[in-house]
N, C-alpha and C positions, 0 to 999 in steps of 0.2 A: 942852028937854032936861035931862034930870036929871043928877045928879051922876055916876052910874055911866055915862050915856053919853058925858058930858064927859071922863071918865077914859079909857074906852075909845078915843075920838078922839084925846087927847093920846099914849096909848098907841101907836096906830096911826102918827100923825105922827112919834114918836120911832122907831118900828119902820122906817118909810119911810126917814127920815134915816140910820139906822142901816143898812139894807140899801143905800144908796147909798154910803156910806162904804165898806162892805164891798166893793162893786162896784169903787169906785174904787181901794182897796187891792189888790185882785185883778188889776185891769188894770195896775197900777203892778208889782206881783209878776210879772204874766206877761212885762212887758217886761224886768224884771230878769232872770227865768229866761232869756228868750230871748238876752240880752247874755250872760250866764254861758255858756250852751250855746256861743254863737259863740266866746267866748275859749277855753272848754275844748276845742273843736274845733279852733282855730288852735293852741293850746298842743300839742295831741296831734300835730298836723302837724309843728310845729317839733321837738318830742321825738323824732317817728320820725326826721326829717332828721338831727338830732343824733346819734340813736344808730346812723343808718346811716353817717354820717361817722366816728362813734367806731368802729365796727365796720372799717371801711375802713382807719382809722389802725392798728388791732390788728393786722389782716392783714397790712399793710405793715411793722409791727413785727416780726411773726413771721416774715415773708419775711427782713428784716434779720437776724434772729437766726438763721435757718437759715444764710444766708451767712456771717454772723459765726462762727458754729460750723464750717462748712467751711474758712474762712480759719483759724480757730484749730487745726484739726486738720491742715491743710496746714502751717502754722507749728511744730506739734509734730514732724511728720516732718521739717521742715527743720531743726530744732533737734536732733534725734536724729542726722541725717545730719551735721550741722556736728561734732557732738561725735565721731562715729565718724570723721570726716575728720581732726579735731585728733588724735585717737588715733593715726591712720595717719601723720600729718605728724611728730607727736613721735617715733614709731618710726622713720620715715626719717632724721630729724634725727640720732637717735644712730648710726643706720647711716653716715650721710653723715660725721659727726665722726669714725668709726672709719676709713672709707675715705680721709677726708682726711689723717688722722694716719698712716696706713700708706703713703701715696703721699708725703706731704710730708716726712718724715723722710730719705728717700733723696735727694730732690730737693733738700733744703735742703742736706744733704752735698755732693752733686754741685755746687750753685751756690756753695757755700763754697770748694770746691776750685778750680772755673773761676775764681773771684774772685781767689783766693790766686795761682793761675798768671799772671793777666793783670796782678796787681800786681806779681809778682816780674819778668815781662817788662818791664813799663814802668820799674821801677827799674833793671833791667840796661841797657836801651836809653838810659835818661837818663845812666846812668854813663858808657856808651860814646859817648852825644854829647858829655859833658862832657870826657872824655878826648880826643875827637877835636877838640873845640874848643881844647882847650889844646895840642894838637901842631900845628895849623894855622900859628901863627907860625913854629914850627920848620921846617916843610916850605917855607914861602915863603922862609925863609933858605936853604935848601939848593940845590945847583945841580940843573937838570933832569936826568933820567935818559936816558942816550944809549948806544947801541951795544948790547952783548950783554945787558945789564940790560932794555933795551926790549924785546928779542926774548923775554926770559923773561916777559912781561906786565907788566913794570914794577915787579917786585918786587925789593927790595933784600934780600940776605940777608947775615946778620953773618958775618963770617970769610971771605969771598971777595973 
């Protein structure tokens, strides 16, 4: 074997080793690509599920916002109705004050007159009771009424 053939044999050996290393690397790369493909497929499935859940959450949120808008609109109606009712009540309160003052003035006057009359009658009665109580010892000391005076109802008249 001459030097050219020996160099060709060494080159062929290196080429074979290099081809084996390349095949080994390609097999490993194929496994890696297969694992990456599986991970990407799993990631895509998870992402699809996550996107579906997010879409469902967005849909529920939109439904809640629609309900909230309806409630807010209803509350706006209630607020405007309450403001209108408050205005009516304020107007009625003024009218009620006017009616009350129109009725209360004569009623107050009548009640004051009645109180005064009752008070005067009570004072007069108490004076009569006091006078009667003072005259009782006098009557007890006087003799009983008989005869003609008794037929006149028991009244004594002065001068007869």
